[in-house]
N, C-alpha and C positions, 0 to 999 in steps of 0.2 A: 502206294507210292506213285508220285508223278514223274514224268520224264525229266522235268527240270531238276528234281532231286537225284535222279539216276545219273544225270550228266555230271554231277559234282563228285562222283565216286571214281576212284582210280581202279582200273582192272589189273589184277595181278595173276599171272600164269603160275599155278602152284608146281608145275613140272620143272620150270626153269627159274622160278623166283624172280622173274623180270616183269617190269611194268609194261603194259601194252598201251597205256594212255587212258583217257576218259571217253566214254561213249558219246558220240555226236548224234546218233540216230538209232532207230529200231526198225527191224523188219517184222511184219506180222502177216499171218494168214487172214485174208479178207473174209473167208467163209466162216472160220471158227473164231476169229478175233484173238487168237493166241499169238504171243510173241514167238518168233522163230529164230531171231538172231539180234545180236548187238553189233553195231557198226562203229569202228574206231578208226581215226585217221592213221594212215601209215607213217612210217618213220619220216621225219623231216617236215611234217605238216602240222599246222596249228589252226584249228577251227576251219578246216577246208581251204585254207589259204597257204601260200608260200611253200611250194615243195612238190613232192611226188604225187602222182595221181592215184596211188594205190590206197586201199582201205583194208583193214582187217575185218573180216566177217566172222564173228564168233557165234557159233550155233548156241541157241538157248540151252540145248541139252548138255553143253559143256560147263554151264554155270553151276558151281558147287555151293556157293554161299554168298549172300549179300549182307554186308555188315553196315555199320554206321558210316564208315569212310571208304571202304573198299568192296570190290566185287572179286571173289576168287573164282577162277576158271581153271579147268584142267584140259590143256590142249597142247599137243606137240607143236612147238613153234615152227618147225620146218614144214608142217602140214597145215598151218593156219591159212585158210583160203583167202585169196585176194580178189578184189574186183578189178 
């Protein structure tokens, strides 16, 4: 799967059944080449424009399933790390 395909998928938190948005970027470990996190714009932001400076950093270990249209993650929303 390519990043451009991943960006078109909506991330749903299965603990709260709420949408977190669509990923705008990835973090990865330079040494291993493994993905470490998905980065999603925070509330009120659209493609890094218009709004707050926060981003949701969703650890790759929280990803439960990647489907055709959505990515399911399991993450307590109040503990979702921000940048």
